[in-house]
C-alpha positions in Angstrom: 119.5 52.7 120.5 118.9 49.2 121.7 118.2 47.3 118.5 119.2 43.6 118.5 121.8 42.7 115.8 120.3 40.0 113.7 122.4 36.9 112.9 122.4 36.5 109.2 124.7 33.6 109.0 122.0 30.9 108.8 119.9 33.0 106.4 122.8 33.8 104.2 123.8 30.2 104.0 120.2 29.2 103.2 119.9 31.7 100.5 123.4 31.6 99.0 124.1 27.9 99.4 122.2 26.9 96.3 124.2 29.4 94.2 127.3 27.2 94.7 125.8 24.6 92.3 124.9 27.1 89.6 127.0 28.2 86.7 126.8 30.9 84.0 123.5 32.6 83.4 121.6 30.5 86.0 124.1 31.7 88.6 123.8 35.3 87.5 120.0 35.3 87.6 119.9 33.6 91.0 122.5 36.0 92.4 120.6 39.1 91.2 117.3 37.7 92.5 119.0 37.3 95.9 120.6 40.8 95.7 117.2 42.5 95.0 115.6 40.6 97.9 118.5 41.4 100.3 118.7 45.1 99.4 114.9 45.5 99.7 115.0 44.0 103.1 118.0 46.1 104.2 116.3 49.3 102.9 113.0 48.5 104.7 114.8 47.7 108.0 116.8 50.9 107.8 113.8 53.1 107.0 111.3 51.5 109.3 113.3 50.5 112.4 116.9 51.6 112.5 116.6 55.3 111.6 113.5 55.9 113.7 115.2 54.3 116.7 118.3 56.5 116.4 118.5 58.8 119.4 121.5 60.9 118.3 121.0 63.4 115.4 124.5 62.6 114.2 123.8 58.8 114.1 120.5 59.4 112.4 122.1 61.6 109.7 124.7 58.9 109.1 122.1 56.2 108.8 120.0 58.4 106.5 123.0 58.8 104.2 122.9 55.0 103.6 119.3 55.2 102.1 120.3 56.6 98.7 123.3 54.3 98.4 121.3 51.2 99.1 118.5 52.5 96.9 120.9 52.9 94.0 122.3 49.3 94.5 118.7 48.0 94.6 117.7 49.8 91.4 120.9 48.6 89.7 120.2 45.0 90.7 116.6 45.3 89.5 117.8 46.7 86.2 120.3 43.9 85.7 117.7 41.4 86.6 115.5 42.1 83.6 
């Protein structure tokens, strides 16, 4: 599998940087909005690109095991974000 490993440092700094200035409920809300966005992105990337590109059945099975875990985290973040 020859997938490039994306650098998330700049993106993380861009998205999480503004959180440093927030406090209390404003911080919690912004953090959850970011968590939903990130977990949605990770889930899509995993399902659409990473798993289909896996050549080894063992690697594919391991990657597939992450889908329900990330889905649960995503749904939890969505629930808390209401």
